[in-house]
PAVEX-39877 format. One record per residue: residue number from 0; y, z, x of N, C-alpha, C in turn. Coordinates in Angstrom, 3 decimals. Layout:
N
nr;nv;nw;nu;cav;caw;cau;cv;cw;cu
NUM;Y;Z;X;Y;Z;X;Y;Z;X
...
! end
This chain:
289
nr;nv;nw;nu;cav;caw;cau;cv;cw;cu
0;-7.283;102.485;229.341;-7.739;101.108;229.269;-8.779;100.981;228.155
1;-9.039;99.754;227.677;-10.028;99.596;226.599;-11.409;100.061;227.039
2;-12.229;100.408;226.064;-13.615;100.799;226.359;-14.322;99.705;227.110
3;-15.072;100.095;228.135;-15.873;99.134;228.869;-17.198;98.879;228.147
4;-17.842;97.776;228.489;-19.153;97.468;227.947;-20.234;98.018;228.865
5;-21.147;98.779;228.304;-22.216;99.369;229.112;-22.993;98.304;229.884
6;-23.325;97.226;229.194;-24.097;96.170;229.842;-23.401;95.591;231.051
7;-22.074;95.450;230.990;-21.319;94.931;232.118;-21.371;95.916;233.297
8;-21.228;97.208;233.019;-21.248;98.193;234.090;-22.609;98.259;234.769
9;-23.664;98.201;233.964;-25.014;98.269;234.523;-25.317;96.997;235.322
10;-24.946;95.850;234.804;-25.182;94.589;235.514;-24.447;94.546;236.845
11;-23.216;95.034;236.854;-22.430;95.058;238.089;-23.077;95.989;239.105
12;-23.548;97.142;238.650;-24.222;98.074;239.571;-25.496;97.449;240.139
13;-26.276;96.812;239.261;-27.521;96.197;239.729;-27.249;95.121;240.761
14;-26.146;94.403;240.580;-25.814;93.317;241.505;-25.352;93.790;242.851
15;-24.956;95.053;242.977;-24.506;95.598;244.257;-25.476;96.624;244.819
16;-26.666;96.743;244.225;-27.687;97.703;244.634;-27.131;99.129;244.615
17;-26.268;99.399;243.614;-25.806;100.760;243.369;-26.246;101.114;241.954
18;-25.752;102.213;241.430;-26.104;102.589;240.077;-24.894;103.181;239.393
19;-24.783;102.948;238.106;-23.722;103.556;237.320;-24.240;104.872;236.760
20;-23.426;105.900;236.813;-23.839;107.215;236.301;-23.514;107.311;234.831
21;-24.451;107.886;234.079;-24.279;108.090;232.635;-24.494;109.573;232.367
22;-23.446;110.255;231.913;-23.472;111.700;231.726;-23.491;112.068;230.255
23;-24.422;112.946;229.893;-24.492;113.421;228.526;-23.399;114.451;228.265
24;-22.680;114.290;227.157;-21.578;115.177;226.841;-21.873;115.911;225.505
25;-21.453;117.167;225.469;-21.718;118.019;224.312;-20.412;118.511;223.689
26;-19.439;118.808;224.549;-18.165;119.352;224.091;-17.008;118.481;224.618
27;-15.821;118.753;224.150;-14.648;118.063;224.688;-14.480;118.346;226.168
28;-14.841;119.555;226.593;-14.729;119.894;228.010;-15.671;119.009;228.846
29;-16.856;118.713;228.338;-17.755;117.794;229.034;-17.093;116.427;229.194
30;-16.535;115.927;228.112;-15.894;114.605;228.148;-14.773;114.575;229.180
31;-13.910;115.565;229.129;-12.780;115.609;230.061;-13.277;115.731;231.485
32;-14.298;116.521;231.728;-14.822;116.688;233.073;-15.420;115.393;233.611
33;-16.142;114.690;232.787;-16.763;113.437;233.239;-15.705;112.415;233.607
34;-14.696;112.281;232.774;-13.634;111.322;233.051;-12.868;111.724;234.318
35;-12.517;113.005;234.449;-11.792;113.460;235.634;-12.623;113.275;236.893
36;-13.922;113.611;236.819;-14.778;113.439;237.979;-14.947;111.981;238.373
37;-15.037;111.101;237.400;-15.173;109.670;237.688;-13.881;109.116;238.271
38;-12.753;109.587;237.779;-11.469;109.151;238.356;-11.359;109.579;239.812
39;-11.815;110.812;240.125;-11.780;111.293;241.498;-12.713;110.449;242.391
40;-13.824;109.991;241.818;-14.765;109.173;242.582;-14.311;107.711;242.640
41;-13.403;107.330;241.762;-12.892;105.970;241.722;-13.926;104.961;241.262
42;-14.769;105.366;240.310;-15.857;104.481;239.874;-15.999;104.544;238.352
43;-16.503;103.484;237.763;-16.734;103.484;236.293;-17.836;104.461;235.918
44;-17.850;104.839;234.647;-18.807;105.837;234.205;-19.181;105.587;232.733
45;-20.319;106.129;232.329;-20.775;106.022;230.939;-20.814;107.428;230.354
46;-20.138;107.599;229.214;-20.237;108.828;228.427;-21.386;108.679;227.439
47;-22.316;109.620;227.429;-23.463;109.517;226.545;-23.469;110.664;225.541
48;-23.636;110.326;224.281;-23.803;111.296;223.205;-25.261;111.187;222.750
49;-26.023;112.263;222.877;-27.430;112.221;222.505;-27.609;112.632;221.042
50;-28.765;112.277;220.504;-29.095;112.707;219.151;-29.102;114.248;219.061
51;-29.558;114.902;220.114;-29.565;116.356;220.138;-28.144;116.927;220.061
52;-27.202;116.264;220.732;-25.799;116.702;220.682;-25.239;116.531;219.269
53;-25.593;115.448;218.619;-25.143;115.241;217.251;-25.698;116.320;216.327
54;-26.955;116.682;216.523;-27.558;117.766;215.751;-26.812;119.069;215.983
55;-26.472;119.357;217.230;-25.700;120.558;217.565;-24.337;120.555;216.866
56;-23.748;119.397;216.698;-22.450;119.295;216.054;-22.613;119.115;214.546
57;-23.589;119.826;213.997;-23.830;119.849;212.543;-24.133;118.477;211.973
58;-24.733;117.605;212.815;-25.137;116.293;212.329;-24.004;115.296;212.233
59;-22.827;115.619;212.742;-21.657;114.747;212.629;-21.450;114.018;213.967
60;-21.513;112.712;213.914;-21.345;111.883;215.110;-19.880;111.653;215.448
61;-19.060;111.392;214.443;-17.700;110.891;214.688;-16.781;111.825;215.444
62;-16.759;113.150;215.212;-15.795;113.975;215.967;-15.930;113.837;217.474
63;-17.175;113.933;217.982;-17.371;113.810;219.433;-17.138;112.366;219.887
64;-17.583;111.408;219.098;-17.417;109.989;219.478;-15.930;109.639;219.560
65;-15.149;110.091;218.593;-13.722;109.758;218.619;-13.015;110.425;219.770
66;-13.420;111.658;220.111;-12.856;112.305;221.290;-13.199;111.517;222.568
67;-14.428;111.015;222.645;-14.828;110.235;223.820;-14.050;108.938;223.904
68;-13.866;108.281;222.771;-13.080;107.015;222.771;-11.646;107.296;223.232
69;-11.030;108.350;222.732;-9.667;108.653;223.130;-9.569;108.948;224.607
70;-10.537;109.696;225.146;-10.530;109.996;226.588;-10.744;108.726;227.399
71;-11.636;107.870;226.944;-11.902;106.616;227.655;-10.667;105.731;227.693
72;-9.978;105.630;226.595;-8.803;104.772;226.533;-7.654;105.282;227.386
73;-7.642;106.590;227.652;-6.583;107.158;228.505;-7.008;107.224;229.977
74;-8.209;106.848;230.300;-8.737;106.980;231.665;-8.190;105.892;232.568
75;-8.202;106.214;233.871;-7.775;105.245;234.874;-8.912;104.440;235.468
76;-10.108;104.619;234.960;-11.284;103.870;235.397;-12.022;103.370;234.155
77;-12.875;102.342;234.287;-13.627;101.877;233.108;-14.605;102.935;232.609
78;-14.628;103.148;231.304;-15.502;104.124;230.680;-16.204;103.460;229.498
79;-17.507;103.570;229.458;-18.290;103.038;228.335;-18.837;104.194;227.501
80;-19.181;103.932;226.263;-19.714;104.953;225.354;-21.104;104.528;224.869
81;-22.059;105.433;225.032;-23.479;105.145;224.800;-24.105;106.223;223.934
82;-24.913;105.832;222.951;-25.648;106.784;222.105;-27.054;106.912;222.692
83;-27.433;108.128;223.050;-28.616;108.346;223.874;-29.781;108.967;223.084
84;-31.001;108.534;223.401;-32.224;109.114;222.852;-32.187;109.186;221.324
85;-31.910;108.058;220.713;-31.853;108.003;219.254;-33.256;107.770;218.697
86;-33.695;108.650;217.840;-34.951;108.477;217.127;-34.731;108.183;215.646
87;-33.576;108.586;215.142;-33.261;108.402;213.726;-32.616;107.035;213.503
88;-33.229;106.240;212.619;-32.641;104.946;212.287;-31.311;105.124;211.571
89;-31.154;106.210;210.811;-29.880;106.466;210.160;-28.767;106.702;211.171
90;-29.072;107.486;212.216;-28.081;107.709;213.277;-27.782;106.420;214.007
91;-28.809;105.627;214.292;-28.601;104.342;214.962;-27.551;103.530;214.218
92;-27.638;103.489;212.923;-26.731;102.696;212.121;-25.321;103.253;212.060
93;-25.147;104.498;212.413;-23.820;105.102;212.448;-22.996;104.647;213.657
94;-23.645;103.974;214.640;-22.897;103.494;215.793;-21.885;102.420;215.404
95;-22.161;101.700;214.364;-21.272;100.608;213.952;-19.890;101.171;213.593
96;-18.892;100.713;214.327;-17.522;101.141;214.081;-17.141;102.466;214.696
97;-18.050;103.090;215.465;-17.746;104.404;216.056;-17.355;104.311;217.508
98;-17.275;103.117;218.070;-16.852;102.945;219.454;-17.967;102.746;220.448
99;-19.204;102.871;220.015;-20.332;102.736;220.942;-20.575;101.279;221.292
100;-20.809;101.042;222.595;-21.151;99.683;223.023;-22.629;99.530;223.311
101;-23.358;100.645;223.254;-24.770;100.581;223.597;-25.497;101.768;223.009
102;-26.839;101.651;222.988;-27.669;102.702;222.451;-29.007;102.720;223.183
103;-29.563;103.924;223.372;-30.919;104.047;223.865;-31.779;104.445;222.684
104;-32.652;103.539;222.253;-33.535;103.799;221.123;-34.850;104.354;221.654
105;-35.203;105.553;221.234;-36.330;106.263;221.810;-37.490;106.372;220.816
106;-38.433;105.439;220.961;-39.677;105.497;220.185;-40.862;105.730;221.091
107;-40.597;106.241;222.314;-41.654;106.395;223.309;-42.709;107.426;222.869
108;-42.362;108.292;221.907;-43.324;109.272;221.409;-44.438;108.643;220.595
109;-44.206;107.402;220.149;-45.171;106.718;219.281;-46.219;105.975;220.095
110;-47.391;105.728;219.519;-48.358;104.857;220.197;-47.722;103.510;220.504
111;-48.272;102.831;221.496;-47.633;101.624;222.017;-47.252;100.616;220.951
112;-48.162;100.264;220.052;-47.877;99.232;219.061;-46.748;99.654;218.127
113;-46.711;100.929;217.750;-45.645;101.430;216.866;-44.329;101.503;217.626
114;-44.362;101.908;218.885;-43.170;101.931;219.728;-42.588;100.519;219.799
115;-43.441;99.553;220.060;-42.982;98.148;220.192;-42.339;97.661;218.894
116;-43.002;97.903;217.750;-42.476;97.416;216.479;-41.134;98.063;216.137
117;-41.041;99.399;216.321;-39.811;100.093;216.001;-38.673;99.674;216.931
118;-38.990;99.491;218.218;-37.977;99.100;219.181;-37.507;97.654;218.954
119;-38.438;96.784;218.575;-38.088;95.395;218.247;-37.105;95.361;217.083
120;-37.373;96.151;216.051;-36.487;96.186;214.895;-35.109;96.756;215.281
121;-35.102;97.808;216.115;-33.844;98.386;216.551;-33.045;97.398;217.399
122;-33.756;96.668;218.283;-33.088;95.688;219.133;-32.473;94.544;218.307
123;-33.200;94.085;217.317;-32.674;93.046;216.442;-31.400;93.525;215.749
124;-31.443;94.735;215.226;-30.269;95.306;214.555;-29.085;95.433;215.526
125;-29.369;95.984;216.725;-28.309;96.196;217.696;-27.690;94.897;218.163
126;-28.514;93.921;218.508;-27.983;92.660;219.022;-27.171;91.912;217.982
127;-27.545;92.054;216.722;-26.780;91.403;215.657;-25.379;91.984;215.550
128;-25.159;93.155;216.150;-23.852;93.816;216.103;-23.204;93.913;217.464
129;-23.754;93.179;218.428;-23.167;93.124;219.743;-23.424;94.338;220.604
130;-24.430;95.136;220.272;-24.751;96.331;221.037;-25.829;96.050;222.084
131;-25.629;96.564;223.265;-26.619;96.549;224.363;-27.617;97.666;224.063
132;-28.913;97.394;224.271;-29.910;98.391;223.910;-30.898;98.668;225.044
133;-31.148;99.942;225.209;-32.102;100.466;226.226;-33.273;101.105;225.483
134;-34.461;101.015;226.064;-35.624;101.679;225.495;-36.376;102.378;226.606
135;-37.474;103.043;226.257;-38.260;103.789;227.236;-39.734;103.484;227.063
136;-40.425;103.359;228.179;-41.879;103.139;228.156;-42.499;104.051;229.201
137;-43.612;104.685;228.836;-44.149;105.746;229.675;-43.615;107.064;229.134
138;-44.001;108.160;229.729;-43.590;109.464;229.236;-42.889;110.242;230.341
139;-41.547;110.242;230.302;-40.765;111.030;231.241;-41.045;112.489;230.920
140;-41.304;113.289;231.934;-41.655;114.704;231.708;-40.558;115.471;230.982
141;-40.973;116.580;230.360;-40.020;117.459;229.707;-39.794;117.208;228.245
142;-40.336;116.105;227.691;-40.193;115.791;226.269;-41.553;115.927;225.600
143;-41.524;116.017;224.278;-42.787;116.020;223.540;-43.537;114.724;223.807
144;-44.855;114.825;223.889;-45.665;113.656;224.138;-45.872;112.818;222.902
145;-46.701;111.796;223.002;-46.959;110.914;221.863;-47.523;111.733;220.715
146;-47.026;111.413;219.511;-47.469;112.122;218.326;-46.818;113.500;218.185
147;-45.803;113.802;219.035;-45.117;115.080;218.952;-45.858;116.234;219.596
148;-46.856;115.934;220.402;-47.643;116.963;221.057;-46.906;117.592;222.222
149;-47.659;118.430;222.970;-47.061;119.104;224.134;-46.591;118.080;225.152
150;-45.507;118.399;225.874;-45.008;117.467;226.890;-46.076;117.134;227.920
151;-46.165;115.868;228.246;-47.094;115.422;229.287;-46.460;115.656;230.642
152;-47.225;116.212;231.559;-46.714;116.404;232.902;-46.332;115.064;233.506
153;-45.203;115.034;234.219;-44.684;113.786;234.782;-45.652;113.152;235.766
154;-46.556;113.947;236.301;-47.499;113.422;237.297;-48.918;113.284;236.733
155;-49.074;113.449;235.436;-50.408;113.364;234.840;-50.821;111.907;234.693
156;-52.128;111.619;234.738;-52.583;110.254;234.510;-52.096;109.751;233.161
157;-51.603;108.549;233.157;-51.132;107.950;231.905;-49.663;108.191;231.610
158;-49.003;109.061;232.379;-47.595;109.336;232.097;-46.696;108.227;232.651
159;-47.063;107.635;233.769;-46.189;106.680;234.448;-46.136;105.337;233.692
160;-45.034;104.646;233.881;-44.877;103.319;233.265;-45.726;102.298;234.012
161;-46.512;101.536;233.266;-47.368;100.510;233.857;-46.585;99.196;233.928
162;-46.486;98.567;235.114;-45.673;97.353;235.246;-46.108;96.220;234.326
163;-47.397;95.983;234.190;-47.848;94.885;233.359;-47.517;95.155;231.888
164;-47.752;96.374;231.440;-47.419;96.726;230.061;-45.917;96.665;229.827
165;-45.144;97.094;230.833;-43.685;97.066;230.716;-43.152;95.650;230.571
166;-43.732;94.706;231.306;-43.300;93.307;231.198;-43.513;92.798;229.778
167;-44.691;93.081;229.232;-44.975;92.632;227.872;-44.044;93.308;226.879
168;-43.781;94.581;227.067;-42.934;95.360;226.168;-41.507;94.793;226.151
169;-40.963;94.526;227.321;-39.589;93.976;227.406;-39.535;92.599;226.754
170;-40.532;91.763;227.019;-40.534;90.424;226.432;-40.667;90.478;224.918
171;-41.475;91.368;224.408;-41.751;91.415;222.971;-40.672;92.150;222.178
172;-39.947;93.060;222.829;-38.883;93.791;222.099;-37.510;93.174;222.284
173;-37.277;92.514;223.425;-35.965;91.945;223.678;-34.915;92.945;224.116
174;-35.336;94.127;224.614;-34.378;95.126;225.044;-33.629;94.658;226.308
175;-32.482;95.262;226.532;-31.613;94.861;227.658;-31.850;95.689;228.914
176;-32.487;96.850;228.785;-32.781;97.715;229.950;-33.952;98.595;229.570
177;-34.635;99.088;230.605;-35.820;99.924;230.347;-35.769;101.204;231.177
178;-35.871;102.342;230.496;-36.048;103.621;231.179;-37.503;103.776;231.546
179;-37.751;104.069;232.818;-39.130;104.101;233.310;-39.521;105.510;233.745
180;-40.806;105.799;233.585;-41.369;107.093;233.981;-41.941;106.958;235.372
181;-41.254;107.513;236.357;-41.692;107.419;237.768;-41.702;108.795;238.437
182;-41.723;109.871;237.620;-41.835;111.197;238.204;-40.710;112.163;237.918
183;-39.631;111.713;237.278;-38.542;112.626;236.918;-38.896;113.372;235.647
184;-38.167;114.454;235.402;-38.477;115.345;234.277;-37.180;115.742;233.571
185;-37.172;115.599;232.254;-36.004;116.040;231.483;-35.820;117.560;231.593
186;-34.559;118.003;231.635;-34.248;119.421;231.500;-34.511;120.280;232.719
187;-34.734;119.687;233.891;-34.981;120.494;235.088;-33.685;121.171;235.580
188;-33.788;122.442;235.915;-32.636;123.159;236.501;-32.765;123.286;238.015
189;-33.944;122.992;238.558;-34.143;122.936;240.014;-34.258;121.470;240.422
190;-33.821;121.144;241.620;-33.799;119.747;242.054;-34.977;119.502;242.989
191;-36.159;119.436;242.400;-37.387;119.348;243.184;-38.289;118.182;242.745
192;-37.835;117.333;241.865;-38.673;116.226;241.394;-38.956;115.235;242.529
193;-40.181;114.757;242.574;-40.582;113.739;243.566;-40.898;112.449;242.809
194;-40.246;111.383;243.194;-40.403;110.108;242.499;-41.486;109.256;243.177
195;-42.082;108.390;242.358;-43.084;107.445;242.862;-42.350;106.144;243.208
196;-41.908;106.058;244.452;-41.092;104.917;244.855;-41.896;103.623;244.954
197;-43.183;103.736;245.232;-44.030;102.547;245.233;-44.093;101.927;243.848
198;-44.313;102.753;242.830;-44.344;102.261;241.459;-42.991;101.700;241.067
199;-41.904;102.378;241.432;-40.576;101.894;241.111;-40.364;100.497;241.693
200;-40.806;100.285;242.932;-40.651;98.982;243.533;-41.425;97.904;242.782
201;-42.623;98.242;242.306;-43.397;97.269;241.544;-42.747;96.955;240.194
202;-42.193;97.956;239.574;-41.495;97.769;238.303;-40.261;96.895;238.496
203;-39.491;97.179;239.545;-38.274;96.408;239.808;-38.609;94.954;240.090
204;-39.713;94.704;240.791;-40.099;93.329;241.109;-40.630;92.598;239.887
205;-41.204;93.324;238.943;-41.865;92.685;237.804;-40.923;92.458;236.632
206;-39.935;93.333;236.442;-39.140;93.308;235.219;-37.854;92.515;235.372
207;-37.454;91.767;234.343;-36.230;90.969;234.409;-34.991;91.714;233.918
208;-35.131;93.015;233.591;-33.998;93.791;233.075;-33.718;94.967;233.999
209;-32.501;95.526;233.963;-32.193;96.698;234.785;-33.052;97.895;234.417
210;-33.315;98.748;235.399;-34.126;99.937;235.200;-33.219;101.189;235.131
211;-33.647;102.136;234.331;-32.882;103.375;234.101;-33.743;104.563;234.486
212;-33.109;105.555;235.116;-33.789;106.802;235.474;-33.288;107.929;234.575
213;-34.161;108.493;233.778;-33.853;109.670;232.982;-34.289;110.925;233.723
214;-33.742;112.074;233.282;-34.134;113.332;233.926;-33.661;113.439;235.364
215;-32.499;112.871;235.660;-32.044;112.781;237.048;-31.475;114.087;237.591
216;-31.155;115.052;236.724;-30.616;116.319;237.206;-31.571;117.046;238.136
217;-32.880;116.828;237.972;-33.863;117.496;238.802;-34.279;116.720;240.025
218;-33.595;115.601;240.298;-33.969;114.742;241.426;-33.051;115.023;242.619
219;-33.599;115.356;243.800;-32.758;115.607;244.991;-31.944;114.381;245.382
220;-30.872;114.630;246.131;-29.963;113.551;246.532;-30.691;112.412;247.240
221;-31.534;112.741;248.211;-32.224;111.708;248.957;-33.119;110.860;248.067
222;-33.776;111.496;247.106;-34.621;110.778;246.169;-33.778;109.853;245.282
223;-32.594;110.304;244.892;-31.707;109.466;244.083;-31.264;108.233;244.860
224;-30.868;108.448;246.091;-30.454;107.323;246.942;-31.584;106.309;247.076
225;-32.803;106.801;247.311;-33.944;105.907;247.452;-34.254;105.193;246.135
226;-34.080;105.899;245.012;-34.342;105.287;243.697;-33.351;104.134;243.434
227;-32.100;104.350;243.772;-31.097;103.296;243.583;-31.432;102.109;244.488
228;-31.769;102.375;245.720;-32.156;101.288;246.625;-33.394;100.558;246.132
229;-34.256;101.279;245.378;-35.481;100.707;244.873;-35.344;99.967;243.565
230;-34.150;99.983;242.973;-33.944;99.188;241.777;-33.385;99.882;240.558
231;-33.139;101.178;240.612;-32.519;101.880;239.481;-31.046;101.514;239.411
232;-30.577;101.094;238.234;-29.191;100.667;238.083;-28.380;101.575;237.160
233;-29.048;102.457;236.433;-28.341;103.418;235.569;-29.071;104.754;235.716
234;-28.308;105.784;235.969;-28.871;107.123;236.209;-28.306;108.075;235.155
235;-29.195;108.656;234.374;-28.804;109.605;233.314;-28.771;111.027;233.854
236;-27.686;111.727;233.600;-27.514;113.101;234.063;-27.055;113.947;232.866
237;-27.717;115.074;232.674;-27.308;115.953;231.575;-27.242;117.406;232.006
238;-28.404;117.967;232.301;-28.496;119.399;232.555;-27.694;119.841;233.760
239;-27.469;118.961;234.734;-26.707;119.340;235.933;-25.297;119.775;235.576
240;-24.721;119.137;234.563;-23.358;119.545;234.140;-23.406;120.922;233.502
241;-24.430;121.175;232.703;-24.532;122.498;232.050;-24.785;123.599;233.073
242;-25.565;123.286;234.102;-25.798;124.271;235.165;-24.485;124.578;235.875
243;-23.694;123.553;236.177;-22.420;123.774;236.855;-21.462;124.580;235.986
244;-21.343;124.204;234.727;-20.426;124.887;233.821;-20.827;126.334;233.594
245;-22.082;126.561;233.287;-22.542;127.910;232.971;-22.443;128.820;234.178
246;-22.796;128.285;235.362;-22.693;129.096;236.584;-21.292;129.521;236.884
247;-20.332;128.580;236.734;-18.939;128.901;237.026;-18.394;129.931;236.029
248;-18.732;129.781;234.760;-18.256;130.721;233.753;-18.890;132.085;233.960
249;-20.186;132.111;234.259;-20.872;133.378;234.507;-20.237;134.120;235.682
250;-19.939;133.404;236.765;-19.324;134.034;237.940;-17.945;134.581;237.604
251;-17.168;133.825;236.824;-15.824;134.267;236.462;-15.882;135.541;235.607
252;-16.747;135.553;234.610;-16.801;136.705;233.711;-17.418;137.921;234.379
253;-18.218;137.717;235.418;-18.739;138.864;236.177;-17.614;139.603;236.886
254;-16.629;138.856;237.343;-15.479;139.444;238.046;-14.415;139.885;237.041
255;-14.286;139.148;235.935;-13.249;139.432;234.933;-13.883;139.680;233.567
256;-14.644;140.739;233.406;-15.308;140.981;232.129;-14.368;141.239;230.984
257;-13.126;141.552;231.279;-12.159;141.828;230.222;-11.534;140.544;229.672
258;-11.803;139.403;230.287;-11.193;138.128;229.852;-11.677;137.749;228.458
259;-10.743;137.382;227.598;-11.098;136.946;226.243;-10.492;135.601;225.883
260;-9.547;135.130;226.665;-8.933;133.819;226.402;-9.890;132.728;226.843
261;-10.498;132.019;225.887;-11.529;131.043;226.233;-11.007;129.918;227.115
262;-9.684;129.692;227.083;-9.115;128.619;227.918;-9.322;128.917;229.402
263;-9.322;130.178;229.763;-9.484;130.501;231.193;-10.866;130.125;231.680
264;-11.905;130.599;231.003;-13.257;130.330;231.511;-13.750;128.940;231.157
265;-13.298;128.359;230.049;-13.665;126.966;229.751;-13.036;126.013;230.772
266;-11.815;126.315;231.191;-11.168;125.485;232.198;-11.898;125.538;233.522
267;-12.344;126.731;233.895;-13.114;126.883;235.128;-14.443;126.123;235.019
268;-15.074;126.210;233.874;-16.320;125.473;233.678;-16.093;123.971;233.702
269;-15.022;123.518;233.102;-14.712;122.089;233.099;-14.481;121.589;234.532
270;-13.749;122.354;235.335;-13.499;121.939;236.723;-14.790;121.871;237.510
271;-15.691;122.823;237.286;-16.971;122.809;237.999;-17.784;121.575;237.628
272;-17.778;121.214;236.361;-18.489;119.999;235.937;-17.859;118.767;236.567
273;-16.535;118.709;236.604;-15.871;117.543;237.203;-16.263;117.370;238.662
274;-16.343;118.459;239.389;-16.734;118.372;240.806;-18.152;117.848;240.927
275;-19.046;118.282;240.047;-20.426;117.820;240.084;-20.528;116.348;239.729
276;-19.726;115.897;238.772;-19.676;114.464;238.440;-19.263;113.644;239.665
277;-18.202;114.067;240.330;-17.746;113.338;241.507;-18.809;113.302;242.594
278;-19.453;114.416;242.823;-20.502;114.484;243.854;-21.630;113.524;243.559
279;-22.104;113.522;242.332;-23.223;112.640;241.963;-22.808;111.181;242.049
280;-21.628;110.857;241.581;-21.187;109.476;241.570;-21.025;108.938;242.971
281;-20.602;109.755;243.902;-20.471;109.294;245.278;-21.829;109.012;245.906
282;-22.844;109.762;245.488;-24.205;109.500;245.972;-24.705;108.149;245.418
283;-24.463;107.912;244.145;-24.963;106.691;243.501;-24.224;105.443;243.934
284;-23.022;105.624;244.433;-22.211;104.452;244.778;-22.346;104.002;246.204
285;-23.461;104.261;246.814;-23.713;103.799;248.200;-24.538;102.531;248.138
286;-23.914;101.393;247.918;-24.695;100.178;247.753;-25.542;99.855;248.978
287;-26.800;99.507;248.698;-27.691;99.071;249.752;-28.281;100.151;250.610
288;-27.998;101.433;250.310;-28.548;102.501;251.125;-29.816;103.048;250.508
! end
């Protein structure tokens, strides 16, 4: 089916008190696993290509983007394509004509005034081309802090998104969704993050746009369910797929160290990722819970 619009999927999820899952993809196996897992769950999904993934692919956006578009068009469920955590204005401009319906512009590392100005310019550019745009305010753990310094702890003073500041930021930038810092951490391999649900409730009540949770791989199931009930409409997942894939391949090669055909262990890794996609999507699709 044709590519879905990210904004439509997020708005529909917000309207049913559920959340749409957005999975970061690095390889063709990631793409195939996300689509297969979403089809098993019977729910729409967002494929995300991050700036880091583009860097890994020798700075080339189109090979992975075109693979994602082809997989989306062959899928039995709606699939949207999103460019994630873009800091490069040059990369932002490469979305035009590449199949992307949305972008997350990440200037959160900058001081507030610079973040606002850069995000406003990115939003103007994106909207002029029909792109839905997400931004971030506050400092989600696991990334470099403002000015490129050491990552700020997700629970440190000043890390969390301030509702009053967020309202002004959304109004002044014109973004369509906001990723908020409420205690999750990028890159976690253990699922032990504790979210600030009181703050999330205040943000959801104050802001006129859907809220996004980054760093969701480290958030336990119960916390995810509560976050969706509290107003999160888009949930970003990345490292959980890599944990599933790497674990499955490691287990296979431990038993079959003589294996050299990459199709055998990549297929096992792809299947493990697909199962994790289905599991997460079924958690997020419990409207009103």
